[in-house]
N, C-alpha and C positions, 0 to 999 in steps of 0.2 A: 571361550570368549566370544562374545555375541558382537558383530560390527554393525554399527548403526550409522546410517547417512542422514543427516538432519539438513533438509533443504531450507536455508534461513533468509537473512536479510531483515528481520524485524527484532525488536527488543525481546518479544516473547521467545523467538527462536534462540537468541543468545543465551537467555536465562535458561531455557530448556537444555540446551547443548552443555552448559556448565554444570547443571544438576546431574544429568545423565552421566557425564565424564567422572563425576565423584563416585559412581556406583561401581561395586566390585563386578568384574567380568562382563564389563561393557566398554567396548572401544568406539569412540565417537569421531566421525569425520563431518565437519561443518562446511556445507557448500554455499558459496556466494556467487552472484553473477558477475561482480567485479565493476559495477557501473558506478559505485560511489567511491571516491579516491581515499578517504579516510573512515572506513566503516569501523564501528565497535566490533570487537572479536571476543569470542569465548576462549577460555584457557583448554583448548583441545587442538587436534589437527585441523587446519582449515584448507579447503581447496577453493580456489577461485577461477571463475570462467565457466562458459557454457558446456554443454555435454555433446551439442550437435543434435538436439530435438531427441524425441522419444527413442529413436534407434540408437542413437549414441549413448543415452543414458543407460538403455537396456544392456548394452555392451559393457559399459563401466560397472554396473552392478555385479555382472558375472566374473569380470576380470579381478575386482576389488573383494570378490567373496563377501558382499553386502548381505545380512540376514534381515534387516529391517530398514525401511525408508520411512523417515517422518517427514511429511510435507508441512513445514511451519512458515511457508512463504505469506506474504501479504494477502489478504482475503480478494484482492482484485488481480492477483497474478494469475489470470485464467490460463495462459498459455503454458507456464511452468506446471501447474496442477494437472492440466491435461495430459502433458508429457510425462509426468510422474505416474499417472494412473495408467496410461498405456504402456509405459516401459515395465512397470512392476508385474503387469499381466504377462507380458512376454518373457520377463526373466524369472517368473513364478517367485517373486520376492514380496514378503509382507509390507503393507503400506499402512500408514496411520495419517489421517489428515487432522492437523491442529486447527480448530476453528475457534476464532474469537467471537464470543457472543456480540451480535449486532446491537448498536444502541436502539432502545424502544422508542419509536415515534410517539406513541401515546403518552408517554412521560415528558418528553422534551419538545414534542411539537414541531412539525415542519412540513414541506411540501415533498412527498416522496416520489421519485421517478427511477426508471430502470436503466436509462441510458443517458451518455452525455449529450446526445441530440435532443432528447426529451427535456433535459435541463436546460438547454440553450432556447428552446422554445418558450420555456415558461419565463425567461428573464424578461421579454418584452414588456410585461404589466407590472413588474416588480421593482424596478431600480435602474440607475443609469451607471453607478459606481459599484463594481462587482469585486469582491474578494474570492477569486477562483483558487480555491484551496484543494486542488485535485493533483498536484504535480505538474509536469510539464510535458508529459507523454501524449495526452489526449486533448490538446488544446485546438486542434483543427476544427472540431465540432463547433467551436464558437467563434470561428474566423469570419463568418459573414455578419457578424454584429458589429458593423462599422459604428453604430452610434452609441456603443457601451464603451466605458473604460474599465480596464481589468487591473486589479494587482494580483501578480503571481509570486507565490513564495516557493523557494527551492532550496535545498542544501546547498547546491553548487551551480555555477554556469551551465546552462544546457549546451549540449554538444551542437544542436541545430538551432536556427533563428526561431524566435517566438512567432507564430502565424497570426498575431494580433495587431490591428492597426494602432490601437490606443492602449497602452499599458505601461506599468512599472514593474520591474523585477526586483524583488526583495530577498536577499540571500541571508538566510540564517538557519541554524540547526536547532531543533526543538529538543526536549518537550518545552511547550509554552504554556504558561498559566493563563487564567482568565484576565488577570490584571494586564498582562503584556499584551494579549490580544485585544483587549478594550482599548488600549493605548493606540495600537496600530490601526483599528477601525475608525476611531476618532479622528487620529491625524490624517488619514487618506480619505475621510468623508465616505466611507463605505455604507451603501444602503441596502446590499443584499449579499448574502454569503452562499456560495455554492461549495458543497463538500462532498466527500465520499464517506459512506458509513463504514469505517474501518472497524468500529467495535472496540471493545475493551472499555477502559475507564473513560467516561466522556471527558473530552479535551477542551482546552481553555477557549478556543474559538466558538464552540457550541454555546458554552456558558456566557461568554462575552456578547455574542450576538442576542441572546435571550435578555441579558442585561440591559442592552441598548435598544430592543424592541426591533432588530433588524430581521428580516424575513430570511429563512433558510430554505434553499432547495438542497435535498439529500438524495444523492445518488446510491440506491440500495445495493447490498451485496449480491453478486451473481451466484447462481446455483453452482454447487460442486460437481465435478466430473463424476461419471458412473465408475463403478469399480471399488 
């Protein structure tokens, strides 16, 4: 029996965990950070909470006799990806990194940037009412833009105050289709979209912005950790 640890938190990870669980001779443990109160869960053993960094994860891999780690975390979960790579090296455990293909800019058209700070710098010439669709973790990069108004969308209320002077918080859980996000953009008079290139099937906000001729600033996926 092969024991597989799937580092999850995405719809792709849930689907993968369910599929591997159905295979003979595989025992799956699905790991979540535990930051979302009501996450979707696959039909297998679920572990919730952190490991204590790369060192803690390496110890867990040895204690739990894990044969394979599948890192299916979000493309922007750089810290977890780095910890997984380091831990597997220390524990001599095989690792597979599940990668969503990024959305191709030559087909959809947008302004590509590498960092949140670069995205903030681009906003000055593009619009005043910003749909900042990047989650709530990295909003500090935009806190100096006191002349902009931001729409923030999140699954649940953030634990910390939002560090933006002018903003509205929209709590809703996706997936969202193009019609839904067109309505959001029209209702809030959005004139620029900032998004992360999460990859996979192009989502409603991208299609909606193109339909409304709203410029898009796209933060591209970071590189993968070595190993």
